[in-house]
Backbone as JSON Lines, residues from 0, in Angstrom:
{"i":0,"aa":"G","n":[-27.22,-2.07,5.99],"ca":[-27.59,-3.43,5.78],"c":[-26.56,-4.4,6.32]}
{"i":1,"aa":"K","n":[-26.82,-5.66,6.1],"ca":[-25.9,-6.67,6.64],"c":[-24.67,-6.88,5.78]}
{"i":2,"aa":"D","n":[-24.64,-6.33,4.57],"ca":[-23.44,-6.38,3.74],"c":[-23.38,-5.13,2.87]}
{"i":3,"aa":"K","n":[-22.3,-5.01,2.04],"ca":[-22.11,-3.78,1.26],"c":[-23.14,-3.61,0.14]}
{"i":4,"aa":"D","n":[-23.87,-4.66,-0.18],"ca":[-24.86,-4.59,-1.24],"c":[-26.29,-4.45,-0.73]}
{"i":5,"aa":"S","n":[-26.45,-4.15,0.55],"ca":[-27.79,-3.98,1.11],"c":[-27.84,-2.72,1.96]}
{"i":6,"aa":"A","n":[-29.05,-2.26,2.18],"ca":[-29.25,-1.06,3.0],"c":[-30.55,-1.21,3.77]}
{"i":7,"aa":"I","n":[-30.58,-0.61,4.94],"ca":[-31.81,-0.53,5.7],"c":[-32.27,0.92,5.61]}
{"i":8,"aa":"I","n":[-33.47,1.12,5.11],"ca":[-34.03,2.46,5.0],"c":[-35.07,2.6,6.09]}
{"i":9,"aa":"E","n":[-34.89,3.61,6.91],"ca":[-35.77,3.79,8.06],"c":[-36.52,5.11,7.92]}
{"i":10,"aa":"F","n":[-37.81,5.05,8.17],"ca":[-38.58,6.28,8.28],"c":[-39.53,6.1,9.45]}
{"i":11,"aa":"V","n":[-39.74,7.18,10.19],"ca":[-40.54,7.1,11.41],"c":[-41.51,8.26,11.46]}
{"i":12,"aa":"D","n":[-42.6,8.04,12.18],"ca":[-43.51,9.15,12.43],"c":[-43.05,9.89,13.68]}
{"i":13,"aa":"E","n":[-43.78,10.91,14.05],"ca":[-43.4,11.72,15.21],"c":[-44.43,11.59,16.33]}
{"i":14,"aa":"R","n":[-45.02,10.4,16.47],"ca":[-46.07,10.21,17.48],"c":[-45.57,10.5,18.89]}
{"i":15,"aa":"N","n":[-44.32,10.2,19.19],"ca":[-43.81,10.43,20.55],"c":[-43.4,11.87,20.78]}
{"i":16,"aa":"Q","n":[-43.42,12.69,19.73],"ca":[-43.16,14.12,19.88],"c":[-44.43,14.94,19.66]}
{"i":17,"aa":"G","n":[-45.58,14.3,19.74],"ca":[-46.84,15.0,19.59],"c":[-47.37,15.04,18.17]}
{"i":18,"aa":"G","n":[-46.66,14.4,17.22],"ca":[-47.11,14.38,15.83],"c":[-48.09,13.25,15.58]}
{"i":19,"aa":"R","n":[-48.6,13.21,14.34],"ca":[-49.55,12.17,13.96],"c":[-48.83,10.85,13.71]}
{"i":20,"aa":"P","n":[-49.39,9.74,14.16],"ca":[-48.79,8.44,13.84],"c":[-49.12,8.06,12.4]}
{"i":21,"aa":"F","n":[-48.31,7.18,11.82],"ca":[-48.63,6.65,10.5],"c":[-49.93,5.88,10.58]}
{"i":22,"aa":"P","n":[-50.71,5.86,9.49],"ca":[-51.9,5.0,9.48],"c":[-51.48,3.53,9.47]}
{"i":23,"aa":"E","n":[-52.4,2.64,9.79],"ca":[-52.12,1.21,9.82],"c":[-51.76,0.67,8.43]}
{"i":24,"aa":"Q","n":[-52.21,1.38,7.38],"ca":[-51.96,0.92,6.02],"c":[-51.85,2.14,5.12]}
{"i":25,"aa":"F","n":[-50.83,2.17,4.22],"ca":[-50.67,3.27,3.27],"c":[-49.73,2.83,2.15]}
{"i":26,"aa":"D","n":[-49.66,3.63,1.08],"ca":[-48.74,3.37,-0.02],"c":[-47.55,4.31,0.1]}
{"i":27,"aa":"L","n":[-46.35,3.78,-0.07],"ca":[-45.11,4.53,0.02],"c":[-44.43,4.51,-1.33]}
{"i":28,"aa":"T","n":[-44.01,5.67,-1.82],"ca":[-43.26,5.75,-3.06],"c":[-41.82,6.12,-2.73]}
{"i":29,"aa":"L","n":[-40.89,5.29,-3.19],"ca":[-39.46,5.51,-2.97],"c":[-38.83,5.86,-4.31]}
{"i":30,"aa":"S","n":[-38.18,7.01,-4.37],"ca":[-37.46,7.43,-5.58],"c":[-36.0,7.6,-5.22]}
{"i":31,"aa":"T","n":[-35.12,7.03,-6.03],"ca":[-33.68,7.15,-5.77],"c":[-32.92,7.13,-7.09]}
{"i":32,"aa":"T","n":[-31.71,7.62,-7.04],"ca":[-30.86,7.58,-8.23],"c":[-29.8,6.51,-8.04]}
{"i":33,"aa":"I","n":[-29.36,5.95,-9.16],"ca":[-28.32,4.93,-9.15],"c":[-27.22,5.4,-10.08]}
{"i":34,"aa":"T","n":[-25.99,5.36,-9.59],"ca":[-24.85,5.78,-10.38],"c":[-24.8,5.0,-11.68]}
{"i":35,"aa":"G","n":[-24.69,5.73,-12.78],"ca":[-24.6,5.09,-14.09],"c":[-25.93,4.92,-14.79]}
{"i":36,"aa":"I","n":[-27.03,5.2,-14.1],"ca":[-28.36,5.11,-14.71],"c":[-28.98,6.5,-14.69]}
{"i":37,"aa":"Q","n":[-29.4,6.99,-15.88],"ca":[-29.87,8.36,-15.99],"c":[-31.2,8.61,-15.27]}
{"i":38,"aa":"D","n":[-32.18,7.76,-15.5],"ca":[-33.49,7.98,-14.91],"c":[-33.52,7.46,-13.46]}
{"i":39,"aa":"P","n":[-34.23,8.19,-12.58],"ca":[-34.32,7.71,-11.19],"c":[-35.15,6.43,-11.11]}
{"i":40,"aa":"L","n":[-34.82,5.62,-10.14],"ca":[-35.56,4.4,-9.86],"c":[-36.74,4.76,-8.96]}
{"i":41,"aa":"K","n":[-37.94,4.32,-9.34],"ca":[-39.13,4.62,-8.56],"c":[-39.81,3.3,-8.19]}
{"i":42,"aa":"I","n":[-40.05,3.12,-6.89],"ca":[-40.68,1.9,-6.39],"c":[-41.89,2.29,-5.56]}
{"i":43,"aa":"D","n":[-43.04,1.7,-5.87],"ca":[-44.25,1.89,-5.06],"c":[-44.39,0.68,-4.14]}
{"i":44,"aa":"I","n":[-44.5,0.96,-2.84],"ca":[-44.53,-0.1,-1.84],"c":[-45.79,0.02,-0.99]}
{"i":45,"aa":"P","n":[-46.65,-1.0,-0.98],"ca":[-47.77,-0.97,-0.04],"c":[-47.25,-1.3,1.37]}
{"i":46,"aa":"V","n":[-47.63,-0.5,2.35],"ca":[-47.15,-0.68,3.72],"c":[-48.34,-1.02,4.61]}
{"i":47,"aa":"E","n":[-48.16,-2.05,5.43],"ca":[-49.2,-2.45,6.38],"c":[-48.53,-2.85,7.69]}
{"i":48,"aa":"N","n":[-49.05,-2.34,8.79],"ca":[-48.5,-2.68,10.1],"c":[-48.93,-4.1,10.46]}
{"i":49,"aa":"K","n":[-47.97,-5.01,10.45],"ca":[-48.28,-6.4,10.78],"c":[-47.51,-6.88,12.0]}
{"i":50,"aa":"I","n":[-46.86,-5.96,12.69],"ca":[-46.09,-6.35,13.87],"c":[-47.06,-6.63,15.01]}
{"i":51,"aa":"E","n":[-47.1,-7.87,15.42],"ca":[-47.95,-8.26,16.54],"c":[-47.11,-8.68,17.74]}
{"i":52,"aa":"D","n":[-45.86,-9.08,17.46],"ca":[-44.99,-9.59,18.52],"c":[-44.16,-8.44,19.09]}
{"i":53,"aa":"Y","n":[-44.79,-7.62,19.93],"ca":[-44.06,-6.51,20.54],"c":[-44.49,-6.33,21.99]}
{"i":54,"aa":"V","n":[-43.62,-5.67,22.73],"ca":[-43.87,-5.38,24.13],"c":[-43.7,-3.88,24.32]}
{"i":55,"aa":"I","n":[-44.67,-3.24,24.95],"ca":[-44.59,-1.81,25.23],"c":[-44.65,-1.6,26.74]}
{"i":56,"aa":"L","n":[-43.71,-0.82,27.24],"ca":[-43.68,-0.45,28.66],"c":[-43.72,1.07,28.76]}
{"i":57,"aa":"Q","n":[-44.39,1.59,29.75],"ca":[-44.4,3.03,30.01],"c":[-43.99,3.23,31.47]}
{"i":58,"aa":"P","n":[-42.69,3.09,31.75],"ca":[-42.25,3.1,33.15],"c":[-42.31,4.47,33.83]}
{"i":59,"aa":"N","n":[-42.16,5.55,33.07],"ca":[-42.13,6.9,33.64],"c":[-41.25,6.96,34.89]}
{"i":60,"aa":"V","n":[-40.05,6.43,34.77],"ca":[-39.07,6.44,35.85],"c":[-38.14,7.63,35.64]}
{"i":61,"aa":"S","n":[-37.93,8.41,36.71],"ca":[-37.09,9.61,36.61],"c":[-35.9,9.52,37.54]}
{"i":62,"aa":"R","n":[-34.83,10.2,37.12],"ca":[-33.63,10.36,37.94],"c":[-33.21,11.83,37.84]}
{"i":63,"aa":"Q","n":[-32.55,12.3,38.88],"ca":[-32.08,13.69,38.92],"c":[-30.6,13.69,39.29]}
{"i":64,"aa":"Y","n":[-29.82,14.49,38.57],"ca":[-28.41,14.7,38.92],"c":[-28.04,16.12,38.55]}
{"i":65,"aa":"N","n":[-27.56,16.86,39.52],"ca":[-27.26,18.29,39.31],"c":[-28.47,18.95,38.64]}
{"i":66,"aa":"N","n":[-28.27,19.55,37.46],"ca":[-29.36,20.25,36.78],"c":[-30.09,19.37,35.76]}
{"i":67,"aa":"I","n":[-29.8,18.07,35.72],"ca":[-30.39,17.17,34.72],"c":[-31.51,16.36,35.34]}
{"i":68,"aa":"H","n":[-32.73,16.52,34.81],"ca":[-33.87,15.69,35.2],"c":[-34.15,14.78,34.01]}
{"i":69,"aa":"F","n":[-33.98,13.46,34.2],"ca":[-34.03,12.48,33.12],"c":[-35.17,11.5,33.39]}
{"i":70,"aa":"T","n":[-36.07,11.33,32.4],"ca":[-37.22,10.43,32.55],"c":[-37.27,9.45,31.38]}
{"i":71,"aa":"I","n":[-37.49,8.18,31.7],"ca":[-37.74,7.16,30.67],"c":[-39.25,7.05,30.56]}
{"i":72,"aa":"E","n":[-39.8,7.54,29.44],"ca":[-41.25,7.58,29.27],"c":[-41.82,6.3,28.67]}
{"i":73,"aa":"K","n":[-41.11,5.73,27.68],"ca":[-41.69,4.58,26.97],"c":[-40.57,3.71,26.41]}
{"i":74,"aa":"I","n":[-40.79,2.4,26.43],"ca":[-39.88,1.44,25.82],"c":[-40.72,0.49,24.98]}
{"i":75,"aa":"Q","n":[-40.3,0.29,23.73],"ca":[-41.03,-0.61,22.84],"c":[-40.05,-1.6,22.22]}
{"i":76,"aa":"F","n":[-40.32,-2.89,22.43],"ca":[-39.51,-3.96,21.84],"c":[-40.3,-4.54,20.67]}
{"i":77,"aa":"T","n":[-39.69,-4.58,19.48],"ca":[-40.29,-5.26,18.34],"c":[-39.22,-6.16,17.73]}
{"i":78,"aa":"P","n":[-39.59,-7.02,16.79],"ca":[-38.57,-7.83,16.12],"c":[-37.59,-6.99,15.29]}
{"i":79,"aa":"I","n":[-37.95,-5.74,14.98],"ca":[-37.14,-4.89,14.11],"c":[-36.29,-3.9,14.88]}
{"i":80,"aa":"T","n":[-36.8,-3.38,15.98],"ca":[-36.11,-2.32,16.7],"c":[-36.48,-2.31,18.18]}
{"i":81,"aa":"T","n":[-35.62,-1.69,18.96],"ca":[-35.93,-1.34,20.35],"c":[-36.01,0.17,20.38]}
{"i":82,"aa":"N","n":[-37.16,0.71,20.73],"ca":[-37.37,2.16,20.73],"c":[-37.54,2.64,22.17]}
{"i":83,"aa":"I","n":[-36.78,3.65,22.54],"ca":[-36.85,4.19,23.9],"c":[-37.11,5.69,23.81]}
{"i":84,"aa":"T","n":[-38.19,6.13,24.46],"ca":[-38.54,7.55,24.49],"c":[-38.15,8.11,25.85]}
{"i":85,"aa":"T","n":[-37.35,9.18,25.81],"ca":[-36.9,9.82,27.04],"c":[-37.24,11.3,27.02]}
{"i":86,"aa":"R","n":[-37.28,11.89,28.2],"ca":[-37.43,13.34,28.34],"c":[-36.28,13.81,29.22]}
{"i":87,"aa":"T","n":[-35.56,14.81,28.75],"ca":[-34.47,15.41,29.51],"c":[-34.8,16.88,29.73]}
{"i":88,"aa":"I","n":[-34.82,17.29,30.97],"ca":[-35.08,18.69,31.32],"c":[-33.87,19.21,32.08]}
{"i":89,"aa":"L","n":[-33.35,20.34,31.64],"ca":[-32.28,20.99,32.39],"c":[-32.94,22.02,33.29]}
{"i":90,"aa":"T","n":[-32.89,21.78,34.59],"ca":[-33.64,22.58,35.56],"c":[-33.1,24.0,35.72]}
{"i":91,"aa":"D","n":[-31.9,24.27,35.19],"ca":[-31.38,25.64,35.25],"c":[-31.73,26.42,33.98]}
{"i":92,"aa":"N","n":[-32.62,25.82,33.12],"ca":[-33.1,26.42,31.87],"c":[-32.03,26.61,30.81]}
{"i":93,"aa":"S","n":[-30.88,25.96,30.94],"ca":[-29.89,26.03,29.86],"c":[-30.36,25.11,28.73]}
{"i":94,"aa":"P","n":[-29.91,25.38,27.49],"ca":[-30.37,24.58,26.35],"c":[-29.87,23.14,26.41]}
{"i":95,"aa":"V","n":[-30.77,22.18,26.18],"ca":[-30.41,20.76,26.19],"c":[-29.38,20.47,25.1]}
{"i":96,"aa":"A","n":[-29.42,21.21,23.99],"ca":[-28.5,20.96,22.87],"c":[-27.04,21.02,23.31]}
{"i":97,"aa":"E","n":[-26.74,21.77,24.34],"ca":[-25.37,21.88,24.82],"c":[-24.94,20.63,25.59]}
{"i":98,"aa":"L","n":[-25.87,19.76,25.95],"ca":[-25.58,18.61,26.8],"c":[-24.96,17.44,26.04]}
{"i":99,"aa":"T","n":[-25.4,17.19,24.8],"ca":[-24.97,16.06,23.97],"c":[-24.92,14.75,24.76]}
{"i":100,"aa":"M","n":[-26.06,14.38,25.29],"ca":[-26.18,13.16,26.09],"c":[-26.58,11.99,25.21]}
{"i":101,"aa":"G","n":[-26.05,10.82,25.5],"ca":[-26.43,9.58,24.84],"c":[-26.82,8.56,25.89]}
{"i":102,"aa":"I","n":[-27.29,7.39,25.42],"ca":[-27.7,6.33,26.34],"c":[-27.21,5.0,25.79]}
{"i":103,"aa":"D","n":[-26.52,4.24,26.61],"ca":[-26.22,2.85,26.29],"c":[-27.32,1.99,26.91]}
{"i":104,"aa":"V","n":[-27.74,0.95,26.17],"ca":[-28.78,0.04,26.64],"c":[-28.17,-1.36,26.73]}
{"i":105,"aa":"V","n":[-28.23,-1.95,27.93],"ca":[-27.57,-3.23,28.2],"c":[-28.57,-4.17,28.87]}
{"i":106,"aa":"D","n":[-28.56,-5.45,28.46],"ca":[-29.43,-6.42,29.14],"c":[-28.7,-7.06,30.32]}
{"i":107,"aa":"E","n":[-29.37,-7.99,31.0],"ca":[-28.81,-8.59,32.22],"c":[-27.57,-9.43,31.95]}
{"i":108,"aa":"R","n":[-27.32,-9.8,30.69],"ca":[-26.12,-10.57,30.35],"c":[-24.97,-9.69,29.87]}
{"i":109,"aa":"G","n":[-25.2,-8.37,29.87],"ca":[-24.14,-7.45,29.43],"c":[-24.15,-7.16,27.94]}
{"i":110,"aa":"H","n":[-25.15,-7.67,27.21],"ca":[-25.26,-7.42,25.77],"c":[-25.71,-5.98,25.54]}
{"i":111,"aa":"K","n":[-24.88,-5.2,24.85],"ca":[-25.19,-3.79,24.6],"c":[-25.77,-3.62,23.2]}
{"i":112,"aa":"L","n":[-26.91,-2.92,23.12],"ca":[-27.54,-2.66,21.83],"c":[-26.78,-1.58,21.07]}
{"i":113,"aa":"K","n":[-26.87,-1.66,19.74],"ca":[-26.25,-0.66,18.87],"c":[-27.3,0.39,18.51]}
{"i":114,"aa":"L","n":[-26.94,1.66,18.67],"ca":[-27.84,2.75,18.3],"c":[-28.01,2.77,16.78]}
{"i":115,"aa":"S","n":[-29.26,2.83,16.31],"ca":[-29.49,2.88,14.86],"c":[-30.04,4.22,14.4]}
{"i":116,"aa":"G","n":[-30.55,5.04,15.31],"ca":[-31.08,6.34,14.91],"c":[-31.81,7.0,16.06]}
{"i":117,"aa":"G","n":[-32.35,8.15,15.75],"ca":[-33.1,8.86,16.78],"c":[-33.75,10.1,16.21]}
{"i":118,"aa":"L","n":[-34.66,10.64,16.97],"ca":[-35.4,11.83,16.57],"c":[-35.8,12.55,17.84]}
{"i":119,"aa":"G","n":[-35.56,13.85,17.88],"ca":[-35.9,14.59,19.08],"c":[-36.58,15.9,18.78]}
{"i":120,"aa":"S","n":[-37.26,16.43,19.78],"ca":[-37.89,17.75,19.63],"c":[-37.76,18.49,20.95]}
{"i":121,"aa":"Y","n":[-37.62,19.8,20.84],"ca":[-37.49,20.65,22.02],"c":[-38.84,21.23,22.39]}
{"i":122,"aa":"E","n":[-39.05,21.36,23.69],"ca":[-40.25,22.02,24.17],"c":[-39.82,23.22,24.98]}
{"i":123,"aa":"S","n":[-40.73,24.11,25.23],"ca":[-40.53,25.35,26.0],"c":[-39.35,26.13,25.45]}
{"i":124,"aa":"N","n":[-38.41,26.49,26.28],"ca":[-37.31,27.36,25.86],"c":[-36.07,26.6,25.42]}
{"i":125,"aa":"G","n":[-36.2,25.34,25.08],"ca":[-35.06,24.53,24.66],"c":[-34.4,23.78,25.79]}
{"i":126,"aa":"S","n":[-34.91,23.94,27.01],"ca":[-34.34,23.22,28.15],"c":[-35.05,21.89,28.4]}
{"i":127,"aa":"D","n":[-36.03,21.56,27.56],"ca":[-36.84,20.35,27.7],"c":[-36.84,19.63,26.35]}
{"i":128,"aa":"M","n":[-36.33,18.39,26.32],"ca":[-36.25,17.66,25.06],"c":[-36.85,16.28,25.2]}
{"i":129,"aa":"I","n":[-37.72,15.92,24.24],"ca":[-38.25,14.56,24.12],"c":[-37.45,13.9,23.01]}
{"i":130,"aa":"M","n":[-36.93,12.71,23.28],"ca":[-36.07,12.04,22.31],"c":[-36.5,10.59,22.14]}
{"i":131,"aa":"D","n":[-36.61,10.16,20.88],"ca":[-36.79,8.75,20.56],"c":[-35.43,8.21,20.15]}
{"i":132,"aa":"H","n":[-34.96,7.21,20.86],"ca":[-33.7,6.54,20.55],"c":[-34.07,5.19,19.95]}
{"i":133,"aa":"R","n":[-33.56,4.89,18.77],"ca":[-33.83,3.6,18.14],"c":[-32.55,2.76,18.13]}
{"i":134,"aa":"Y","n":[-32.68,1.54,18.61],"ca":[-31.56,0.61,18.72],"c":[-31.88,-0.67,17.96]}
{"i":135,"aa":"T","n":[-30.83,-1.44,17.69],"ca":[-31.04,-2.77,17.13],"c":[-31.89,-3.58,18.12]}
{"i":136,"aa":"P","n":[-32.6,-4.59,17.64],"ca":[-33.46,-5.34,18.56],"c":[-32.66,-6.33,19.42]}
{"i":137,"aa":"F","n":[-33.23,-6.71,20.54],"ca":[-32.71,-7.83,21.32],"c":[-33.1,-9.11,20.59]}
{"i":138,"aa":"E","n":[-32.28,-10.16,20.71],"ca":[-32.63,-11.45,20.1],"c":[-33.89,-12.02,20.73]}
{"i":139,"aa":"S","n":[-34.06,-11.81,22.02],"ca":[-35.29,-12.18,22.72],"c":[-35.51,-11.13,23.81]}
{"i":140,"aa":"I","n":[-36.73,-11.04,24.31],"ca":[-37.02,-10.04,25.33],"c":[-36.2,-10.36,26.58]}
{"i":141,"aa":"P","n":[-35.38,-9.4,27.04],"ca":[-34.54,-9.67,28.22],"c":[-35.34,-9.65,29.51]}
{"i":142,"aa":"K","n":[-34.73,-10.14,30.58],"ca":[-35.36,-10.08,31.9],"c":[-35.29,-8.67,32.47]}
{"i":143,"aa":"T","n":[-34.15,-8.01,32.24],"ca":[-33.97,-6.61,32.66],"c":[-33.17,-5.87,31.61]}
{"i":144,"aa":"I","n":[-33.34,-4.56,31.58],"ca":[-32.44,-3.72,30.8],"c":[-31.95,-2.59,31.71]}
{"i":145,"aa":"T","n":[-30.75,-2.16,31.43],"ca":[-30.17,-1.02,32.14],"c":[-29.9,0.07,31.13]}
{"i":146,"aa":"L","n":[-30.42,1.26,31.4],"ca":[-30.15,2.43,30.58],"c":[-29.06,3.23,31.28]}
{"i":147,"aa":"K","n":[-27.97,3.46,30.55],"ca":[-26.79,4.1,31.11],"c":[-26.52,5.42,30.39]}
{"i":148,"aa":"P","n":[-27.11,6.53,30.87],"ca":[-26.87,7.83,30.23],"c":[-25.41,8.25,30.35]}
{"i":149,"aa":"Y","n":[-24.95,8.96,29.32],"ca":[-23.58,9.47,29.32],"c":[-23.53,10.8,28.6]}
{"i":150,"aa":"I","n":[-22.45,11.52,28.81],"ca":[-22.19,12.75,28.05],"c":[-20.93,12.54,27.23]}
{"i":151,"aa":"H","n":[-20.86,13.22,26.09],"ca":[-19.65,13.21,25.28],"c":[-18.65,14.19,25.88]}
{"i":152,"aa":"L","n":[-17.39,13.86,25.79],"ca":[-16.33,14.73,26.28],"c":[-15.74,15.5,25.1]}
{"i":153,"aa":"F","n":[-15.56,16.8,25.28],"ca":[-15.09,17.67,24.21],"c":[-13.71,18.24,24.52]}
{"i":154,"aa":"K","n":[-13.0,18.58,23.46],"ca":[-11.71,19.26,23.6],"c":[-11.97,20.7,24.01]}
{"i":155,"aa":"E","n":[-11.0,21.27,24.73],"ca":[-11.1,22.7,25.06],"c":[-10.9,23.53,23.8]}
{"i":156,"aa":"Y","n":[-9.99,23.05,22.91],"ca":[-9.75,23.75,21.66],"c":[-9.43,22.71,20.6]}
{"i":157,"aa":"P","n":[-9.99,22.75,19.41],"ca":[-11.07,23.66,19.02],"c":[-12.38,23.29,19.69]}
{"i":158,"aa":"K","n":[-13.09,24.32,20.09],"ca":[-14.35,24.15,20.81],"c":[-15.34,23.34,19.96]}
{"i":159,"aa":"G","n":[-16.04,22.4,20.6],"ca":[-17.04,21.6,19.9],"c":[-16.51,20.33,19.29]}
{"i":160,"aa":"E","n":[-15.21,20.07,19.38],"ca":[-14.63,18.85,18.8],"c":[-14.53,17.78,19.89]}
{"i":161,"aa":"F","n":[-14.94,16.55,19.55],"ca":[-14.89,15.45,20.52],"c":[-13.46,15.11,20.93]}
{"i":162,"aa":"Q","n":[-13.29,14.7,22.19],"ca":[-12.07,14.01,22.6],"c":[-12.2,12.59,22.05]}
{"i":163,"aa":"M","n":[-11.11,12.04,21.54],"ca":[-11.17,10.71,20.94],"c":[-10.35,9.72,21.77]}
{"i":164,"aa":"D","n":[-10.83,8.44,21.8],"ca":[-10.09,7.41,22.53],"c":[-9.08,6.74,21.6]}
{"i":165,"aa":"V","n":[-8.42,5.67,22.06],"ca":[-7.38,5.01,21.28],"c":[-7.93,4.34,20.02]}
{"i":166,"aa":"N","n":[-9.24,4.05,19.98],"ca":[-9.88,3.46,18.8],"c":[-10.49,4.51,17.89]}
{"i":167,"aa":"N","n":[-10.18,5.79,18.16],"ca":[-10.7,6.92,17.4],"c":[-12.22,7.05,17.5]}
{"i":168,"aa":"E","n":[-12.75,6.64,18.64],"ca":[-14.17,6.81,18.96],"c":[-14.31,7.96,19.94]}
{"i":169,"aa":"P","n":[-15.43,8.71,19.9],"ca":[-15.6,9.8,20.87],"c":[-15.59,9.28,22.31]}
{"i":170,"aa":"K","n":[-14.87,9.98,23.18],"ca":[-14.84,9.62,24.6],"c":[-16.16,10.02,25.24]}
{"i":171,"aa":"I","n":[-16.6,9.18,26.18],"ca":[-17.83,9.46,26.92],"c":[-17.57,9.35,28.41]}
{"i":172,"aa":"Q","n":[-18.48,9.93,29.18],"ca":[-18.44,9.81,30.63],"c":[-19.84,9.44,31.1]}
{"i":173,"aa":"Y","n":[-19.96,8.24,31.69],"ca":[-21.26,7.81,32.2],"c":[-21.69,8.67,33.37]}
{"i":174,"aa":"I","n":[-23.01,8.81,33.54],"ca":[-23.59,9.53,34.67],"c":[-24.34,8.49,35.51]}
{"i":175,"aa":"P","n":[-23.64,7.82,36.45],"ca":[-24.26,6.72,37.19],"c":[-25.5,7.13,37.98]}
{"i":176,"aa":"E","n":[-25.59,8.39,38.36],"ca":[-26.75,8.86,39.12],"c":[-28.03,8.84,38.29]}
{"i":177,"aa":"L","n":[-27.91,8.81,36.95],"ca":[-29.08,8.77,36.06],"c":[-29.39,7.36,35.57]}
{"i":178,"aa":"E","n":[-28.55,6.39,35.91],"ca":[-28.72,5.02,35.43],"c":[-30.0,4.4,36.0]}
{"i":179,"aa":"V","n":[-30.68,3.63,35.13],"ca":[-31.94,2.98,35.52],"c":[-31.91,1.53,35.05]}
{"i":180,"aa":"T","n":[-32.24,0.6,35.95],"ca":[-32.42,-0.81,35.59],"c":[-33.9,-1.14,35.75]}
{"i":181,"aa":"L","n":[-34.48,-1.7,34.69],"ca":[-35.91,-2.01,34.68],"c":[-36.15,-3.49,34.46]}
{"i":182,"aa":"P","n":[-37.04,-4.11,35.24],"ca":[-37.44,-5.49,34.95],"c":[-38.37,-5.48,33.74]}
{"i":183,"aa":"I","n":[-38.21,-6.47,32.86],"ca":[-39.03,-6.51,31.65],"c":[-40.04,-7.64,31.7]}
{"i":184,"aa":"N","n":[-39.61,-8.88,31.86],"ca":[-40.54,-10.02,31.81],"c":[-41.67,-9.89,32.8]}
{"i":185,"aa":"S","n":[-41.41,-9.34,33.98],"ca":[-42.46,-9.22,34.99],"c":[-43.52,-8.19,34.59]}
{"i":186,"aa":"Q","n":[-43.22,-7.34,33.58],"ca":[-44.17,-6.31,33.17],"c":[-44.86,-6.65,31.85]}
{"i":187,"aa":"K","n":[-44.54,-7.82,31.26],"ca":[-45.14,-8.19,29.97],"c":[-46.63,-8.42,30.09]}
């Protein structure tokens, strides 16, 4: 949330991974515990899709670098989130899980979105992954966005541990050959 006394609870369907989408209207029951209170808190929430102010693009733009085939399948801008669906295929059939790839999303003014979550599923032998990346929303629909794929850098020992920068954040290496800039306003 925006302060220590608030939280954003996110739940998503798996429509972009071949699952069923949520219905336009349903009832949601939220149960949670609160420290110091014995009984769980239960809230029934009616949910209705009222988002009308959104833009959906299906660019299906692909880039290839070494054994990585990267496709941007869908981009959805809403007042709540920016959702980007990608497909990554490793053409040498190695498992995508070993890649640990991320994407920075930047508009034409250099404003970078913050990643808020994601959901992915593997197809075939694990060398093909469909991923939904959820980011904070843009304040307004940008003229262009640039997707900048990167890989995380790992220590040689202990294996699987991130290399860290001076701010104690994981080090990354951009893959400029996979970078894509897309016009947005012209496709609205």
